[in-house]
C-alpha positions in Angstrom: -42.2 71.5 -259.7 -45.8 73.2 -258.1 -48.0 69.7 -259.4 -45.1 67.4 -258.3 -44.7 68.7 -254.7 -48.1 68.8 -253.8 -48.6 65.3 -254.3 -46.7 64.8 -251.5 -46.8 67.9 -249.4 -49.4 70.8 -248.8 -47.0 73.8 -250.1 -48.2 77.0 -251.3 -46.5 78.5 -254.8 -45.0 81.4 -253.1 -43.4 78.8 -250.4 -41.6 76.6 -253.0 -38.4 78.4 -253.0 -38.1 78.6 -249.1 -39.0 74.8 -248.9 -36.6 73.4 -251.4 -33.9 75.2 -249.4 -35.0 74.0 -246.4 -34.5 70.7 -247.4 -31.4 71.2 -249.2 -30.1 72.5 -246.2 -31.2 69.5 -243.5 -29.9 67.3 -246.8 -26.5 68.7 -246.3 -26.1 69.0 -242.9 -27.0 65.1 -242.0 -25.1 64.3 -245.1 -22.1 65.9 -243.2 -22.9 64.0 -239.8 -23.3 60.7 -241.3 -20.0 60.8 -243.4 -18.0 61.0 -240.0 -20.3 59.2 -238.1 -18.6 55.8 -239.0 -15.0 57.4 -238.4 -15.9 57.9 -234.6 -17.3 54.6 -234.4 -14.0 52.9 -235.9 -12.1 55.6 -233.4 -14.0 53.9 -230.6 -13.1 50.8 -231.3 -9.7 51.4 -231.6 -9.7 53.4 -228.1 -11.6 50.3 -226.9 -14.3 49.0 -225.2 -13.0 49.1 -221.3 -12.9 52.7 -222.0 -15.8 54.1 -223.6 -17.4 55.1 -220.5 -15.0 57.9 -220.2 -15.7 59.0 -224.0 -19.3 59.5 -223.1 -19.4 61.4 -219.8 -16.7 64.0 -221.6 -19.7 63.8 -223.8 -21.9 65.1 -221.1 -19.6 67.5 -219.4 -18.5 69.1 -223.1 -22.3 69.8 -223.7 -23.4 70.9 -220.2 -20.5 73.4 -220.5 -21.0 74.3 -223.9 -24.9 75.0 -223.7 -24.3 78.7 -221.2 -21.6 79.8 -224.3 -24.2 78.9 -227.0 -26.7 81.1 -225.3 -24.6 84.0 -224.5 -23.6 84.0 -228.6 -26.9 83.0 -229.8 -28.6 86.0 -227.6 -25.6 88.7 -229.2 -25.4 87.8 -233.0 -28.5 87.7 -235.6 -29.3 84.7 -237.3 -27.5 85.6 -240.5 -24.0 86.1 -238.5 -24.8 83.1 -235.7 -25.3 80.1 -238.3 -22.3 80.7 -240.3 -20.4 81.0 -237.1 -21.4 78.0 -235.5 -20.9 75.5 -239.2 -17.8 77.4 -240.3 -16.2 76.7 -236.4 -17.1 72.9 -237.0 -15.9 72.7 -240.3 -12.3 74.2 -238.9 -12.0 71.6 -236.5 -12.8 69.0 -238.8 -9.9 70.4 -240.9 -7.5 70.3 -238.3 -8.3 66.9 -237.3 -7.5 65.7 -240.8 -4.1 67.7 -240.8 -3.4 66.1 -237.4 -4.3 62.8 -238.4 -2.1 63.2 -241.8 0.5 64.6 -239.8 1.1 61.4 -238.6 -0.9 61.3 -235.2 -1.6 58.2 -233.5 -5.6 57.3 -234.1 -5.7 56.0 -230.6 -4.7 59.2 -229.1 -6.7 61.3 -231.0 -10.0 59.0 -230.8 -11.4 60.4 -227.5 -11.5 64.1 -228.7 -12.8 63.0 -232.1 -15.5 61.0 -230.4 -16.7 63.9 -228.3 -16.2 66.5 -231.2 -18.8 64.3 -233.0 -21.5 63.6 -230.6 -21.2 67.5 -229.6 -21.4 67.9 -233.1 -24.7 66.1 -233.6 -26.5 68.0 -231.1 -25.4 71.5 -231.9 -25.7 71.7 -235.7 -29.1 70.2 -235.6 -30.2 72.0 -233.0 -29.5 74.9 -234.6 -31.5 74.0 -237.5 -34.6 73.7 -236.4 -34.3 77.1 -234.1 -33.7 78.5 -237.1 -36.9 77.0 -238.8 -38.7 77.6 -235.7 -37.9 81.4 -236.3 -38.4 81.3 -240.4 -42.0 79.2 -240.7 -45.2 80.1 -239.1 -46.9 77.6 -236.6 -49.5 77.1 -239.5 -46.7 76.7 -241.9 -44.6 74.4 -239.7 -47.5 72.0 -239.6 -47.7 71.7 -243.2 -44.0 71.6 -244.4 -42.0 70.3 -241.6 -42.4 66.6 -242.5 -41.3 67.3 -245.8 -38.0 69.1 -244.7 -37.4 66.3 -242.1 -37.0 63.7 -245.4 -34.5 66.2 -246.7 -32.6 65.1 -243.6 -33.3 61.7 -243.6 -32.4 61.9 -247.7 -28.6 63.2 -246.4 -28.7 60.5 -243.8 -28.9 57.6 -246.5 -25.9 59.8 -248.9 -23.8 60.3 -246.3 -22.9 56.7 -245.6 -23.0 56.2 -249.3 -20.5 58.6 -250.0 -18.5 57.2 -246.7 -18.5 54.2 -248.4 -17.4 55.5 -252.0 -14.5 57.9 -250.2 -13.2 55.0 -248.0 -12.8 52.3 -251.0 -11.1 55.0 -253.0 -9.3 57.7 -251.5 -9.3 56.4 -247.4 -11.0 57.0 -244.0 -9.4 60.1 -243.3 -10.5 62.0 -246.4 -14.2 61.8 -245.1 -13.5 64.5 -242.9 -12.5 67.0 -245.4 -15.7 65.9 -247.1 -17.7 66.3 -244.5 -16.3 69.7 -244.1 -16.8 70.8 -247.4 -20.4 69.2 -247.2 -21.1 71.3 -244.0 -20.2 74.4 -245.8 -22.4 74.0 -248.6 -25.1 74.7 -245.8 -24.0 78.1 -246.1 -25.2 79.0 -249.2 -28.5 77.5 -248.3 -28.9 79.8 -245.4 -28.3 82.9 -247.5 -30.7 81.9 -250.1 -33.2 81.5 -247.1 -32.5 84.6 -245.8 -33.1 86.1 -249.3 -36.1 84.3 -249.9 -37.9 85.0 -246.9 -37.4 88.6 -246.9 -40.4 88.6 -249.1 -42.5 86.2 -247.5 -45.0 86.8 -245.1 -43.8 83.3 -242.9 -41.5 84.5 -240.1 -42.4 83.9 -236.8 -43.6 86.4 -235.0 -42.5 88.0 -231.4 -46.1 87.2 -230.0 -46.1 83.8 -230.5 -46.0 81.5 -227.6 -42.9 79.5 -227.0 -40.3 82.7 -227.9 -39.0 82.3 -223.9 -35.4 80.8 -223.5 -35.6 77.3 -221.6 -34.1 77.5 -218.3 -32.5 74.3 -216.4 -33.5 74.6 -213.1 -37.4 75.6 -213.9 -37.4 72.5 -216.0 -35.8 70.2 -213.6 -38.3 71.7 -210.8 -41.4 70.4 -213.0 -40.5 67.5 -213.9 -39.7 66.3 -210.0 -43.5 67.9 -209.3 -45.2 65.6 -212.6 -45.1 61.9 -212.4 -46.2 62.0 -216.0 -43.1 64.0 -217.0 -40.9 61.9 -214.4 -42.0 58.9 -216.2 -41.1 60.3 -219.9 -37.6 60.9 -218.0 -37.7 57.5 -217.3 -38.6 56.1 -220.6 -35.4 58.3 -222.3 -33.5 56.5 -219.7 -34.0 53.3 -220.5 -33.5 53.8 -223.8 -30.0 55.4 -223.7 -29.0 52.2 -221.1 -29.8 49.8 -223.6 -28.4 51.9 -226.6 -25.1 51.9 -224.6 -25.1 48.5 -223.9 -25.7 47.5 -227.8 -23.1 50.2 -228.5 -20.4 48.5 -225.8 -21.2 45.3 -227.2 -20.6 46.5 -231.3 -17.6 48.0 -230.3 -16.5 44.5 -228.8 -17.6 42.1 -231.7 -16.5 44.5 -234.5 -12.7 44.5 -233.0 -13.0 40.6 -232.8 -14.8 40.1 -235.8 -13.3 42.6 -238.3 -9.3 43.5 -237.6 -8.9 46.4 -240.8 -9.7 50.2 -239.5 -11.2 50.6 -243.5 -13.2 47.5 -243.6 -14.7 48.4 -240.1 -15.5 51.9 -241.3 -17.4 50.5 -244.6 -19.6 47.8 -242.2 -20.4 51.0 -240.0 -21.5 52.9 -243.0 -23.7 50.3 -244.7 -25.1 49.8 -241.3 -25.9 53.4 -241.1 -27.1 53.5 -244.6 -30.0 50.6 -244.3 -31.0 52.5 -241.0 -31.8 55.7 -242.5 -33.1 53.6 -245.7 -35.6 51.9 -243.7 -36.2 55.2 -241.5 -37.2 56.9 -244.3 -39.6 54.4 -246.3 -41.3 54.0 -242.9 -41.5 57.5 -242.3 -43.3 57.9 -245.9 -45.6 54.9 -245.5 -46.0 53.6 -242.0 -45.6 56.3 -239.4 -48.6 58.8 -239.7 -51.0 55.9 -240.9 -49.8 53.5 -237.7 -49.9 56.7 -235.0 -53.7 58.0 -236.1 -54.6 53.9 -236.6 -53.2 52.4 -233.5 -52.7 55.3 -231.1 -49.9 56.4 -229.1 -50.0 53.8 -226.6 -49.3 50.7 -229.2 -46.6 53.2 -230.7 -44.9 53.4 -227.3 -44.3 49.9 -226.4 -43.6 48.2 -229.9 -40.0 49.2 -229.5 -39.8 48.1 -225.9 -41.1 44.7 -226.9 -38.8 44.7 -229.6 -36.1 45.3 -227.8 -36.9 42.6 -224.7 -36.8 39.9 -227.7 -33.7 41.8 -229.4 -31.7 41.4 -226.1 -32.5 37.8 -225.2 -31.6 36.8 -228.8 -28.0 38.8 -227.9 -27.8 36.9 -225.2 -28.5 33.4 -226.9 -26.7 34.4 -230.1 -23.8 36.7 -228.9 -22.7 36.8 -233.0 -22.1 40.2 -235.0 -25.3 39.6 -237.7 -27.4 39.4 -234.3 -26.0 42.3 -233.1 -26.4 44.3 -236.2 -29.6 43.0 -236.9 -30.7 44.4 -233.4 -29.2 47.2 -233.9 -30.7 48.3 -237.1 -34.3 47.4 -235.8 -33.7 49.5 -232.7 -32.7 52.3 -234.5 -35.4 52.5 -237.1 -37.8 52.1 -234.5 -36.4 54.8 -232.5 -36.2 57.4 -235.3 -39.3 56.2 -237.4 -42.2 55.3 -234.3 -40.8 55.7 -230.5 -39.1 59.3 -231.3 -42.5 60.7 -233.0 -44.8 59.1 -231.0 -42.5 60.5 -228.3 -42.9 64.2 -229.1 -47.0 63.7 -228.8 -46.6 63.2 -225.5 -45.9 66.7 -224.7 -49.3 68.3 -226.5 -51.4 67.6 -223.4 -49.0 69.2 -221.1 -49.1 73.2 -220.4 -47.0 75.7 -222.2 -44.1 75.9 -219.4 -43.2 71.9 -219.5 -43.0 71.9 -223.4 -40.3 74.8 -223.4 -38.9 74.4 -220.3 -38.8 70.6 -219.0 -38.8 69.2 -223.0 -34.8 71.0 -222.8 -33.8 69.3 -220.0 -35.2 66.1 -220.9 -33.7 66.3 -224.6 -30.5 67.6 -223.2 -29.7 67.0 -219.8 -31.5 63.7 -219.1 -30.7 62.1 -222.6 -27.0 62.9 -222.9 -26.9 62.1 -218.8 -28.5 59.1 -219.4 -25.9 58.1 -221.7 -22.9 59.0 -219.5 -24.4 57.1 -216.4 -25.2 54.2 -218.6 -21.6 53.8 -219.8 -20.6 53.4 -216.4 -23.0 50.9 -216.0 -21.7 48.8 -218.9 -18.3 49.2 -217.6 -19.4 48.4 -214.5 -20.9 45.0 -215.7 -17.6 44.7 -217.9 -15.4 44.9 -214.5 -17.8 42.5 -212.6 -16.6 39.9 -215.2 -19.7 39.3 -217.1 -19.4 38.2 -220.9 -21.2 39.8 -223.4 -23.9 37.2 -223.2 -24.4 38.0 -219.8 -24.7 41.8 -220.4 -27.4 41.1 -223.1 -29.5 39.2 -220.8 -28.8 42.3 -217.8 -30.5 44.6 -220.5 -33.6 42.4 -220.5 -35.3 43.3 -217.1 -34.3 47.0 -218.0 -36.0 46.5 -221.5 -39.1 44.9 -219.1 -39.1 48.2 -217.3 -39.2 50.6 -220.4 -41.9 48.4 -221.4 -43.9 49.1 -218.1 -42.9 52.6 -218.5 -43.9 52.8 -222.0 -47.7 51.5 -221.0 -48.3 54.0 -218.4 -47.2 56.7 -220.3 -49.7 55.4 -223.3 -52.6 55.4 -220.9 -52.0 58.7 -219.3 -51.2 60.4 -222.4 -55.3 58.9 -223.5 -56.5 60.3 -219.8 -55.3 63.6 -220.2 -55.9 64.3 -224.2 -59.5 63.1 -223.2 -59.9 65.7 -220.5 -60.3 68.7 -222.3 -62.5 66.9 -224.3 -64.8 65.8 -221.7 -64.3 69.3 -220.0 -66.1 71.0 -222.4 -68.6 68.3 -223.2 -69.6 69.1 -219.4 -69.5 72.8 -220.0 -71.9 72.4 -222.6 -74.4 70.2 -220.9 -74.3 72.3 -218.0 -75.2 75.6 -220.4 -78.7 76.9 -220.0 -81.1 76.3 -223.0 
């Protein structure tokens, strides 16, 4: 096992049990999410594209309301109690949804609540996972091992849609909720094993390490307002969310027209998720690191905006479901495997406060707020009478703005990265011989 693992990751012998349990933990977590993601998308189709903006807004408001509650809970419970509380609560809510649907409730009536729940579920369970990992591993260990642990999540994101496809075919759509709840509860076994194993390892994060202070919403907002670089990162994220929402509106409309059957639609969404996650995993393993090191941040940041300009032009000219699926798959693979990893490197050149204050605001409020605002923008385009093709063409200038922002960020990042080296070189040359 040691020789096999060391071919793909720099792991020490005493770290192997910890890494394997972390891998299994993230695998189960994303498998549970991707089992119910197709159900969420199917319910959004039933709810109707003309009302999607209400779902995005409700998700944003719910998330903002839960962040202080979760912070209060996290400040009062040790990790060995906090994690089971979070996951058991989500599993219980999934069981309640199953019982409501099995009891004969109309899916259209349940749809908005389920959509918001799954969107919040995704945010919190993954956030809690990485918070646990940050406490469990030292900085040095995390640099070596987090990539491998992330691959566990990617494999789970592949297994989830496969399981969804099989279960829908044999036992129906609603069974996915119980399957997801059961998979989520398996994470408790992984958490217990991690807590036992880590007790004998010297990998726990020390309290003196930087970044332990909790993030503050208002401090983060002020720091963003004072930094053109951070403001540009916000604009980059907003452009991404606007284009993603336009595509989602198109997906709900086109799928509803082309695929009338609930089970078939759920299988279609699961198949698309499977394709996205399989391509993402392959790209992460074989391309992301090599491309980022050889091409640099600027080329990696502009790649997805360029694809989006071409994709929205194609979707405007040929407003068909296969074109939409192709554009959506390319966009999501590009985001998960190329754009997001590169975007994370933008924070390596900013002060420590920006990494833990401004970044938190960008990852939560800006991202989810962009989802909510862009859903109203898309609804406004529909109300103005734009066809689906017209909405696609409306995305082209936004993709062009995204491209310009990516160019600015990439070049600014390279200048900021070079600045410390230039200062050190100047200091060395000025030193007395």
